C-alpha positions in Angstrom: -17.4 37.8 -27.4 -18.8 38.3 -30.8 -19.4 35.7 -33.4 -16.5 36.7 -35.6 -14.0 36.1 -32.7 -15.6 32.6 -32.1 -14.7 31.5 -35.5 -11.0 32.0 -34.9 -10.8 30.6 -31.4 -10.0 27.0 -30.6 -11.8 24.8 -28.1 -9.4 25.4 -25.3 -9.9 29.2 -25.4 -13.7 29.0 -25.9 -14.3 26.8 -22.9 -11.6 28.4 -20.7 -13.4 31.8 -21.1 -16.8 30.2 -20.9 -17.5 32.0 -24.2 -16.3 35.3 -22.7 -19.4 36.0 -20.7 -19.1 38.4 -17.7 -21.5 38.7 -14.8 -23.4 41.8 -16.0 -24.0 43.6 -12.6 -20.4 43.3 -11.4 -18.3 42.4 -14.5 -17.3 39.3 -12.6 -15.3 36.7 -14.7 -17.3 33.8 -13.2 -20.8 33.4 -14.7 -23.6 33.9 -12.2 -26.1 31.3 -11.1 -29.7 32.1 -12.1 -32.0 30.2 -9.8 -35.4 31.9 -10.4 -38.2 29.5 -11.2 -40.7 32.2 -12.2 -40.6 35.6 -13.8 -42.7 38.8 -13.5 -45.0 39.7 -16.3 -45.1 43.2 -17.8 -48.2 45.4 -17.3 -49.8 43.9 -20.5 -49.3 40.4 -19.2 -46.5 39.5 -21.6 -43.0 38.3 -20.8 -40.7 40.6 -22.7 -37.6 39.0 -21.2 -38.6 35.8 -23.0 -38.5 33.8 -19.7 -41.7 32.3 -18.5 -41.0 29.4 -16.1 -37.9 27.7 -14.7 -38.8 24.3 -16.2 -37.7 25.6 -19.6 -36.2 29.0 -19.0 -32.8 29.4 -17.2 -30.0 31.6 -18.2 -27.6 29.2 -16.5 -28.9 26.3 -18.6 -28.9 28.4 -21.8 -25.3 29.5 -21.2 -24.1 25.9 -20.7 -25.9 24.9 -23.8 -24.2 27.7 -25.8 -20.8 26.3 -24.7 -21.8 22.8 -26.0 -23.0 24.2 -29.3 -19.6 26.0 -29.7 -17.8 22.7 -28.9 -19.9 20.7 -31.4 -19.7 23.4 -34.1 -23.4 23.9 -34.3 -26.0 26.3 -32.9 -28.6 24.2 -31.1 -28.2 22.1 -28.0 -30.4 20.9 -25.0 -29.4 19.9 -21.5 -31.3 17.2 -19.6 -31.3 15.8 -16.1 -29.2 12.8 -17.2 -27.7 11.1 -20.2 -30.5 8.5 -20.1 -33.1 11.3 -20.1 -31.4 12.8 -23.2 -31.3 9.4 -25.0 -34.9 8.6 -24.0 -36.2 11.9 -25.3 -35.0 11.0 -28.8 -36.6 7.6 -28.7 -39.9 8.9 -27.3 -40.0 11.6 -30.0 -39.7 9.3 -33.0 -42.7 8.9 -35.3 -45.0 6.0 -34.4 -43.8 2.5 -35.2 -40.3 3.5 -35.9 -37.5 1.0 -36.4 -34.2 1.7 -34.7 -30.8 0.3 -35.5 -28.4 0.4 -32.5 -24.8 -0.6 -31.7 -24.8 -4.0 -30.0 -22.0 -2.8 -27.8 -22.9 0.4 -25.9 -23.6 1.7 -22.4 -25.4 -1.2 -20.8 -28.1 0.9 -19.1 -29.3 2.3 -22.4 -29.1 -1.1 -24.2 -31.2 -2.7 -21.4 -33.8 0.1 -21.8 -33.9 -0.2 -25.6 -34.6 -3.9 -25.4 -38.1 -2.9 -24.2 -38.7 -0.2 -26.8 -41.6 -2.2 -28.2 -43.7 -0.9 -25.3 -43.6 2.5 -27.1 -44.6 1.0 -30.4 -41.1 0.9 -31.9 -38.9 -2.0 -32.9 -35.1 -2.3 -32.7 -32.3 -4.3 -34.2 -28.9 -4.4 -32.5 -25.9 -4.7 -34.8 -22.2 -4.6 -34.7 -21.9 -1.0 -35.9 -18.1 -1.4 -36.5 -19.1 -3.8 -39.4 -20.8 -1.8 -42.2 -22.1 -5.0 -43.7 -24.0 -5.7 -40.4 -25.4 -2.2 -40.4 -26.7 -2.5 -43.9 -28.3 -5.9 -43.1 -30.0 -4.4 -40.1 -31.7 -1.4 -41.8 -35.3 -1.5 -43.0 -35.9 1.0 -45.7 -39.2 2.7 -45.1 -39.4 2.0 -41.4 -35.9 2.7 -40.0 -36.0 6.2 -38.6 -32.9 6.2 -36.3 -29.4 4.7 -36.3 -27.8 5.0 -32.8 -24.1 4.4 -32.5 -21.6 4.7 -29.7 -17.9 5.0 -30.6 -15.6 4.0 -29.1 -18.0 1.5 -27.7 -18.2 0.9 -24.0 -16.4 -1.3 -22.7 -14.7 -3.1 -25.6 -13.8 0.2 -27.3 -14.6 -0.9 -30.9 -14.6 1.9 -33.4 -17.5 2.7 -35.8 -16.9 4.7 -39.0 -19.3 7.6 -38.3 -19.3 9.0 -41.8 -19.8 5.6 -43.4 -22.8 4.8 -41.2 -24.3 8.2 -41.8 -24.1 7.5 -45.6 -26.0 4.2 -45.1 -28.6 5.8 -42.8 -29.3 8.9 -44.9 -29.8 6.8 -48.0 -33.0 5.5 -46.4 -33.9 8.8 -44.7 -32.9 7.7 -41.2 -31.3 10.1 -38.7 -28.1 9.2 -37.0 -27.3 10.0 -33.3 -23.8 9.4 -31.9 -23.1 8.8 -28.3 -19.9 10.7 -28.1 -19.4 10.7 -24.4 -16.1 9.0 -24.5 -14.2 11.0 -27.1 -15.9 14.3 -26.1 -16.0 17.2 -28.7 -12.3 17.7 -28.1 -11.4 14.6 -30.0 -14.5 13.9 -32.2 -17.2 16.1 -33.7 -19.8 13.7 -35.1 -22.0 16.5 -36.6 -19.1 17.5 -38.8 -18.8 13.8 -39.9 -22.5 13.7 -41.1 -24.4 12.8 -37.9 -27.7 14.5 -37.3 -27.4 14.5 -33.5 -24.8 13.9 -30.8 -25.5 12.8 -27.2 -23.3 13.2 -24.2 -23.6 11.8 -20.7 -22.4 15.2 -19.4 -22.0 13.5 -16.0 -18.7 12.2 -17.3 -16.0 14.2 -19.1 -18.0 17.4 -19.9 -18.4 18.0 -16.2 -15.3 16.1 -15.1 -15.7 16.3 -11.3 -18.1 13.5 -10.5 -20.5 15.9 -8.7 -23.5 16.3 -11.0 -25.7 14.1 -13.2 -26.5 15.6 -16.6 -27.1 14.8 -20.3 -26.7 16.8 -23.5 -28.0 16.7 -27.0 -26.8 18.8 -30.0 -28.2 18.9 -33.5 -27.4 20.3 -36.9 -30.9 21.3 -37.7 -34.1 22.3 -35.9 -36.2 19.7 -37.7 -39.6 18.3 -36.6 -37.9 15.6 -34.5 -35.8 18.2 -32.7 -38.9 20.2 -32.0 -40.7 17.2 -30.6 -37.7 16.5 -28.3 -37.8 20.1 -27.1 -41.5 19.8 -26.4 -41.0 16.5 -24.6 -38.3 18.0 -22.4 -40.6 21.0 -21.5 -43.7 18.9 -20.9 -42.0 16.3 -18.7 -39.7 18.6 -16.9 -36.5 16.8 -17.8 -34.4 20.0 -18.4 -31.2 20.3 -16.2 -31.5 22.5 -13.1 -29.7 25.8 -12.9 -27.2 24.9 -10.2 -26.2 21.7 -12.0 -25.9 23.8 -15.3 -23.6 26.2 -13.4 -21.4 23.3 -12.2 -21.3 21.9 -15.7 -20.2 25.2 -17.1 -17.5 25.4 -14.4 -16.3 21.9 -15.3 -16.3 22.5 -19.1 -13.9 25.4 -18.6 -11.1 22.8 -18.1 -12.4 20.2 -20.5 -9.7 20.6 -23.1 -6.9 20.4 -20.6 -8.4 17.5 -18.7 -9.2 15.2 -21.5 -5.9 15.7 -23.3 -4.0 14.9 -20.2 -6.2 11.8 -19.5 -5.8 10.6 -23.1 -2.0 11.0 -22.9 -1.8 9.0 -19.7 -4.2 6.3 -21.1 -2.0 6.0 -24.2 1.1 5.5 -22.0 -0.5 3.0 -19.7 -2.0 1.0 -22.6 1.3 0.8 -24.5 3.1 -0.4 -21.3 0.5 -3.0 -20.5 0.8 -4.7 -23.9 2.8 -7.8 -23.3 2.5 -7.7 -19.5 2.7 -11.2 -18.2 -0.6 -10.9 -16.2 -2.7 -9.5 -19.1 -4.2 -11.4 -22.0 -5.1 -8.3 -24.1 -5.3 -4.5 -23.9 -8.3 -2.8 -25.6 -7.5 0.8 -26.6 -8.1 2.5 -29.9 -4.8 4.3 -29.6 -2.8 1.1 -30.1 -1.7 0.4 -33.7 -2.8 -3.2 -33.3 -6.4 -2.2 -32.5 -8.7 -3.3 -35.4 -10.3 0.2 -35.6 -7.1 2.2 -35.2 -7.0 3.6 -38.7 -10.6 4.8 -38.5 -10.0 6.2 -35.0 -7.0 8.1 -36.4 -9.2 9.7 -39.0 -12.2 10.7 -36.8 -10.5 11.2 -33.4 -8.3 14.2 -33.8 -5.6 14.7 -31.2 -6.2 11.7 -28.9 -8.0 8.5 -28.3 -9.7 9.2 -24.9 -9.1 8.3 -21.3 -10.8 4.9 -21.3 -9.3 1.4 -21.8 -10.0 -2.1 -20.8 -7.8 -5.0 -20.0 -8.6 -8.7 -20.1 -6.8 -11.0 -17.7 -7.8 -14.4 -18.9 -9.4 -15.3 -15.6 -12.5 -13.9 -13.9 -11.4 -14.4 -10.4 -8.1 -12.7 -10.9 -9.9 -9.8 -12.6 -12.2 -9.4 -9.6 -9.2 -9.4 -7.2 -7.3 -6.8 -9.1 -10.2 -4.5 -9.1 -10.3 -4.5 -5.3 -6.5 -4.4 -4.7 -5.5 -1.2 -6.4 -4.9 1.8 -4.1 -4.9 4.8 -6.4 -7.5 3.4 -8.8 -10.7 3.6 -7.0 -13.1 0.6 -7.3 -16.1 2.5 -8.5 -18.6 2.8 -11.4 -18.7 5.7 -13.8 -15.8 7.4 -15.6 -14.6 10.7 -16.9 -13.8 12.4 -13.6 -10.4 13.6 -12.4 -10.0 10.5 -10.3 -9.0 7.1 -11.8 -11.5 4.3 -11.5 -11.4 0.6 -12.1 -14.2 -1.9 -12.1 -15.2 -5.4 -13.1 -17.9 -4.6 -15.7 -19.6 -8.0 -15.9 -20.4 -7.9 -12.2 -21.9 -4.4 -12.6 -24.0 -5.3 -15.6 -25.2 -8.6 -14.2 -27.2 -11.3 -15.9 -27.4 -11.0 -19.6 -24.2 -8.9 -19.9 -22.2 -9.2 -23.1 -19.1 -8.1 -21.3 -16.3 -10.7 -21.0 -16.0 -12.0 -17.4 -12.2 -11.4 -17.3 -12.5 -7.7 -18.4 -11.6 -4.7 -16.2 -12.6 -1.2 -17.4 -10.2 1.6 -16.5 -11.0 5.3 -16.5 -7.8 7.3 -16.3 -7.8 10.4 -14.2 -5.4 13.2 -13.6 -3.0 11.5 -11.1 0.6 11.0 -12.0 0.8 8.4 -14.7 3.9 6.7 -13.3 2.1 6.2 -9.9 -1.0 4.9 -11.6 1.0 2.4 -13.6 2.9 1.2 -10.6 -0.3 0.8 -8.6 -1.9 -1.3 -11.3 1.2 -3.4 -11.7 1.3 -4.0 -8.0 -2.3 -5.2 -7.9 -1.6 -7.4 -10.9 1.4 -9.0 -9.3 -0.4 -9.5 -6.0 -3.4 -11.1 -7.6 -1.2 -13.4 -9.7 0.7 -14.5 -6.6 -2.6 -15.3 -4.9 -3.6 -17.4 -7.9 -0.4 -19.3 -7.8 
């Protein structure tokens, strides 16, 4: 597939065809797995293929990266062994004594790790990134080097105006990285909104089958920070493995279909749960009553994602509901084809900022009517036990 054809093809076609690559020796329509860890030198000692060692050189990894660059409308991406490895690579590649501004509501594992960022010589300020006044107050001109935002934020699903935050950050020469795991490139392309980098926990929607752990970064420019990140990945050996990259490519071929179906079901479920007798509130950016709905409409094109949360007004009831659903599996993670439910405060433990009555729901590909009925049955059963 040549570059001219890519320009005119949408995401669904690009990923379904895996960029049109054929297995060269057989013309097979499924990309091959390239598992070699080392490569033969030419007679003069050089590597004319450009491949030296599997820690940094894998056609399977490079192919998956090319799909991500096409999805993010850029030309540079890197895959890592996990989303945490991808995020950490950025932090560890910042100039010495950098100040970081980060969303106060984000993936709890990264937030916990960032709280100790002073051990690397950096400092951090957590701020409500959905409040531009708070972002402005958190910045430190001359020392802020990175603004990290997650939108929609996990698990309250607040919305941050990406373009507005980028304008604030760039005015003080700070880079912006957006954790766009939840909306995926199908619904949001942060780089087109002004962000410098975008991060994905590729374990989730990009793969979609809950069978690999992976992380991804994409950038708009190969600047010095990006080069340090690449060097960090090669030196520490945190690049994704070939087999995992092949599975990721396989998963991404259905990305568009999956996330659109999941977002459609999530929208239906969220709307039906509004006003339910057993629910205090529904948190989903697709609801017109959501505080960030108008911004989400502008930067999430075509859907609001497959994640929502419900608050039940009572911690004990919330815990019971999470264990009494039959179709919704009581498990951590999200973005797979199976629907999951969990009591987030219990998972995050001491110091969590998650409300104790909140349940996080990841909508899968099951029948939406059956998912809704299963959730309502669990709500009714838990309410009856409470009475």
